[in-house]
N, C-alpha and C positions, 0 to 999 in steps of 0.2 A: 372498424367499429368506433375507434377513437375519433375519427373525423366526423362521423355522424353525430356523436354526442356533442362535439365542439360546434358543429353547424346548428344543432337544436338549441344550444345555449345562446348562441349569437342571435338566432331567430327570436327566441323568447325575450332577450334583452332589447332587440330592435322593436318588437311589438310593444313592450312596456314603455319604452321611450316615446314611440309614436302615439300611443294611446293616452298616456297621462301627462306628457310634457308638450311635445310639438303639436299634436293633433287635437288637443283638448279644446282649444279655442274654436276649432272648426265645428265641433259638436255642440258646444255650449254657447257659442257666440262670443263676441268681443266684450270685455269687461270695462272698456274705456268709458262708455256712455251710461253705465248703470247708475240709477238714481238721479239722473239729470232729466228734467222734464222739458219738453220742447215748448217754446213760447212763440206767440204771434204778436204783431204790433197792431194796436187799435188804430184804425185809419182816421178816427176823429180826433183823439187827444194825443196819440203817439205813445201811449203807455204799453208796456209789455204785459201780455196776458197769457197765462199758462193754458195749454190745450184743454185741460179738464176744469177750467174755471171760467167765470164770466158768461157772456152770451155769444151766440154765433148766429150768422145769417148767411145763407147761400145767395149769391148775386151773380148772375150770368156765368154760372158754373164754377165759381170760386167761393170758398168759405172764408168769411171774415169774422174775427173774434173781437168782442167789445168788453171793456172793463166794467161797464155799468149799463143799466137800461136806458139812461138818458143819452149816452153815446149811441146806442142802437137806434133810438128814436130820431136823433139828429141825422144819422146816416140814412134812415128810411125817408126822411123829408127831402134830402138832397144828396144822393149817392155820388153824382158826378163832381160835386164840390170837393169830395174827399179822396177821389180815386184818380184824378188827372186823366180822364178818359180821352181828352182831346177830340171829342165828338165821334170817336170810333169805338163802338161797342161790338164785341165779338161774342 
């Protein structure tokens, strides 16, 4: 009986450690990137643009982000000038 109680105490201890210490990041995700927004580079002016800011345009299956409407208009006028397509569009 004493071995059973001892086994149950170790099992409960192991469960608590795995649940709240070691395994917590697996359930709740990593906390390293919390609060950091992803950014993209405006192909026209080179400025960093947050994913939830500015303007976006889909071009040949890729999304490009722009800091302002004027950069978007410049891109619309001549996308190859800003993307280094080398004549090969896929």
